[in-house]
N, C-alpha and C positions, 0 to 999 in steps of 0.2 A: 537668285539664279545667276550663275556665271555666264559671262559673255566672252567669246574668244575674239581677241583683236589680232589681226594680222599685221605684222610689221615687216615690211620689205627693207632690205639694206644691203650695202656692200661692206665687207669687213675683212680684216686680216686675221687668220687663225694664228694666235700667238701661244696657245697652250695654256696650262694652268687651269684647265676646265674643272669645274666641280662635278659635272655630270659624266657618267660613264656611257659613252656612245661611240659609234663608228665615226670619229671625227676626221676632218681633212688633214692634209700635210701641213706641217708648221711653216709659218711665214709666207703662205700663199693667200691671195685675195680671192674672195668668193662672193657671189650674190647669194642671199639667203632670204628665207621667210621664217620669221619667228611667230609661232602660234602661242599667244599668251592669254591665260585665263584671268579675267578681271571681274570685279564686282559691278562695274558699270561700263558704258560704251565710250568713256572719256579716253581720248588718245593721250598717252603719257610716255613721251619719248625718253624721259629720264629713267623710268621704270623699265622700259624695253631695253635701253642700253645697258643697264645693270644686269638684266637677264642674259643679254648677249655675252657679257663678260663671263658669266657663270658657265657658258658654253665654250669659252676660250677665245672669243672674238673681240678684237680691239680695233681702233682706228675706224670706227663706224662712220659711213658716209651715205648720203642720199637716202636717209631713212624716211619711210612713209608709213602711215597707219590707217587702218579702217576696220570696222567691225565685220566679222565673217557673217555672211548670209548663209545659214546652214543649208537651205534648200539647194544651193549650188552644188553641194557635195553629192547630190543625186543625179547629176548630169555626167555624161561620158567623159568630158574633158577634165572634170575635177574630182571624180570618184577616188582617184589615187591618193588624194589628200585626206580622206576620211579617217585614216589611222592616226594621222598627226593631230587632227581635231580631237579624236577620242583620247589620245595620250595627254593632250593639253587639259582636257576636262578632268582626267584622273590624276595627273601629276602636277598640273599648274602651268606647264609649258612643253613645247616641242619645237624642233628646228629642222628645216630643210635647207641644205646647202647645195649649190650647183658648183661642182669642182672646177677650180681655176678659170673663172670667167673673167 
């Protein structure tokens, strides 16, 4: 069974992304959350950074990681993230970025 690990980070969107998504402006720094499907709950910053690069982010700083507790998605504050969780389960990953933070 897959586990979704949340990786928070700050990074610069440099383009060259492999995924087609509504990405931010080039050369701006953003705070992001990467939802990454993994086979275990082991925090793997190298794997996360490689996935961030696929989304077009480089110069990754302040990266943190923790397993998602799925029940939190049933609360009012976190329900908005359930789509990202589902996408990560189906596609392997998903990303949330906060524009120009």
